[in-house]
N, C-alpha and C positions, 0 to 999 in steps of 0.2 A: 689238571682237569678243572675246567671252569664250571662252577655251579651257579645256576640262575634261580633267582627266587621264584617260587610258584606263583603263577598268575591265576586269574579267573576268580577273584573275590566275588561272592554273590552280591549283587546290587540290592541293598536293602531299601531301595526307594519304594518298592511294592507297587509300582505304577500299575493301574488297571485292576487292582484287587478291590477297590471300593465298589460297593454294589448297591443296587436299589432293590426294592421289594420284588420278589419273584411272583410271576403270575401263574406259574405251573403248580400242579397239585402237590408235588413232592411226596416224600414218604413219611411215615409216622415213627421213625426211629428215634432212639434216645438222643438228646441233645445236651445243651449246657445247663438244663434244669431238670428236676425230677418229673417223671411222667404225671400227667393230670395236673400240672402246675397251675393251669389257668382257671381263674374263678368263674363259676357259672352264674348266670343272671339270677337275681333275687326276685324277679318279677313274678307276681302271682296271677295266673290266668283265671279269669272268672269261669264259673261252671254254668254253661248255658241251660243245663237241665233244670236249674232252679226256677226258670221262668215258668215251666209247666205248660200245659196245653191252653190254647186260647179258649176262654169260656164261650159256650154256645148260648148260654142263657142271657137274658137282658137284665140280669140282676146287677144293679148299679155297683154294689159293693164288690162283687166278684170282678167286674170289669175294671174298677179303680185299682184293686189289688194287683190284677194282672198287669195293668199299665205301669204301676209303681215298680213291679219286678223288672219290667222291660227297661225303665229309666235307670234303675240301679245297675242292671247288667251293662247297659250302654256306657254308663259312667265308669264302671270298673274296666270295661274293655278299652276305653280311651286311655285310662291310666296305665293299663298293661302295655298298650302299644307305645305310649310315650316312654315307658320304662325300657322296652326292648330297643327303641330307637336310641335312647341315651346309652344303653349298653354297647350297641354297635358303634356309636360315635367314639366312645371311650376305648373300644378295642382298637380303633384306628390310631389313637394316641399311643397305646401300648406298642403297636407295631412301629410307629415312628420312634419310640424310645429305644427299641431294640436296634433299629437301623442307626440311630444316633450313637449308641454305645459301640456297635461293631465298626461303623465307619470312623468313629473317633479313634479306635485302636489303629486303624490303617493310617489315618491322618497323622497320628503321633509318629509312626514310622517314617512317613514322608516329610516330617518336619513342618506340617501344616497345622493350622488352627482346627480344633475339632468342630464338627457341625453342631449347631445349637440343639439342645434337647427341647422337647415340647414343654411349653409353659403350663398348660392345663394338666390336671390329673386324669389318669386313665382308670381302668378297673383295678389295676394293680398298684402297689406302692411305687413311688418314684425310683427307688433303688432296687427294683425287683430283678433286673437283668444283670448277671455277673459280668465283671470286667474280664478282659482277655487274660488267660493265665500264661500266655506265651512270653518268653524272656528273650529280648533282643540281645544278641552278643555284642560285646564291647570291642569295637574296632581299635580303640586306643591301646588295648591290651597287646596288640601285635608289636607295638614299639616301632622304632625306625629300622628300615632295611639295612642290614650290614653290608660292608663292601663285599663284592663277589669273590675277592681273593681270600677272604677269611672263611675257609671251608667249614670249620667247626661252627662258627657263629651263623653261617648261612643255613647249615643243616638244622640247627635249633630254630631258626626263624621259619624255615619251611614247615617244620612240625607245628608251629603256632599258626601258620597260615592254613594248614590242613584242618587243624582243630576249629579255627574260626569258620572255615567254609562248611564244615560239618554242622556246627552250631547254627549257622545262618540258614542252612537247608532245613534243619529241624524247626527253626523259628518260622520259616515260610510255610512249612507243612502244618505246623500248629495253628497258625493264623488262618490258613485256608480251611482247616477242620472246624475252627471256631465259627467261621462264616457259614459253613455248610450246616452246622448244627442250628445256628440262628435261623436260617431259612426254614428248617423243619419246624421250629417253634412258631414262626410266623404263620405257617400253614395250620398249626394246631389252634392258634387264635382265630384264624379265619374259619376253621371248621366249627369252632364253638359259636361264632357269630352266625354262621349259616344254620346251625341247629336251632339257635334261639329264634331266628327269623322263621324257620319252618314251624316251630311251636306256635308262633304268633299267627301263622296262616292256616294252621290246622283247625278244623271245626271243633 
């Protein structure tokens, strides 16, 4: 009886798994970080009510005080808008950093150089996004394929092949789940940015 070594090793090139930012809304399920992980803007929105009503009198002091409150409010509003703009720009850097980490995990599998990480700082620490927990199986552990005539050695080898294929599938599934979770976190960052922009536009 001739025994043939099992074929169909999973190709660990992971071609096509590298992804860019998704434009879909996605879901808010748990991902690679704890819920509510993303920092909220520290921008302080000025209170328009402090301006008060426009004076109807021609009292010079009342008019000057009113105009002074308007100037202060406008200055605080400009600072608030600048703060929100900076927050949004830094959130883009945080998204780029997630993409860099996740695509770097795929590049490592493919044997390619990882994509460069953003040079500038975002709203989060540079190492805020966790590396992939997925463990790539070692193909070298299979060893050399024995002669087909050696039934016992071939049976042992086929068991190693099956184990490797199982590990390779688990690794592929793990990396795909890692990517999917990252997409959900990118949407959480985008949602935080939209909320901040909405606060800026609200009266």
